[in-house]
C-alpha positions in Angstrom: 192.8 97.2 99.1 191.8 94.2 101.1 192.7 90.7 100.0 189.1 89.7 99.3 188.7 92.8 97.1 191.8 91.9 95.1 190.6 88.3 94.7 187.2 89.6 93.5 188.8 91.9 91.0 191.1 89.2 89.7 188.2 86.7 89.3 186.2 89.4 87.5 189.1 90.2 85.2 189.6 86.5 84.4 185.9 86.1 83.6 185.8 89.1 81.4 189.0 88.0 79.6 187.6 84.6 78.9 184.3 86.2 77.7 186.2 88.4 75.3 188.4 85.6 74.0 185.3 83.3 73.4 183.4 86.1 71.8 186.2 86.6 69.2 186.5 82.8 68.6 182.8 82.0 68.6 180.9 80.3 65.9 178.9 82.4 63.4 175.4 80.9 63.9 173.3 80.4 67.0 172.4 76.9 65.7 176.1 76.0 65.9 176.5 77.6 69.4 173.4 76.1 71.1 172.7 72.9 69.2 176.2 71.9 68.0 175.1 72.4 64.4 172.4 69.8 65.0 175.0 67.1 64.5 175.3 65.3 67.9 174.0 61.8 68.1 170.8 61.1 70.1 172.6 59.5 73.0 175.0 62.4 73.4 172.2 64.9 73.4 170.2 62.8 75.9 173.2 62.3 78.2 173.7 66.0 78.2 170.1 66.7 79.1 170.0 64.1 81.8 173.3 65.3 83.3 171.8 68.7 83.9 169.2 67.2 86.1 171.9 66.0 88.5 172.8 69.6 89.6 173.0 70.2 93.3 169.8 72.2 93.3 167.6 69.4 91.8 167.5 67.0 94.7 166.8 69.9 97.1 164.0 71.1 94.9 162.4 67.7 94.7 162.7 67.2 98.4 161.0 70.6 98.9 158.2 69.6 96.6 157.6 66.3 98.4 157.8 68.1 101.8 155.2 70.7 100.8 153.0 68.7 98.5 153.6 65.1 99.8 154.3 62.4 97.3 152.2 64.2 94.7 155.0 66.7 94.4 157.3 63.9 93.1 155.2 63.8 89.9 156.9 67.0 88.9 160.2 65.0 88.7 158.7 61.8 87.2 156.6 63.6 84.6 159.7 65.0 82.9 160.7 61.8 81.0 158.9 62.2 77.7 159.7 65.9 77.3 163.4 65.2 77.8 163.4 62.4 75.2 161.5 64.7 72.7 164.0 67.5 73.4 166.9 65.2 72.7 165.3 64.1 69.5 164.7 67.7 68.3 168.3 68.8 69.2 169.9 65.8 67.4 167.8 66.1 64.2 
């Protein structure tokens, strides 16, 4: 077996092992899993939501929108403020 195949199989085994371990130690409700039991404070939920917008793909997507649609494409990014605040409020309450 080639080295890259062995590395692939090792990574796959580690990922499956972690998945099995987390499945056995998971919480019982989806509310606890996805919304932290609806107990995080508003600022923690908002920070989490904003942090996801700083992924490596986001600046590339916005640059692509501006390149194809000119500055009007930037409204896709700017128009997201209110829905993010509403989402953080819903998650934290």
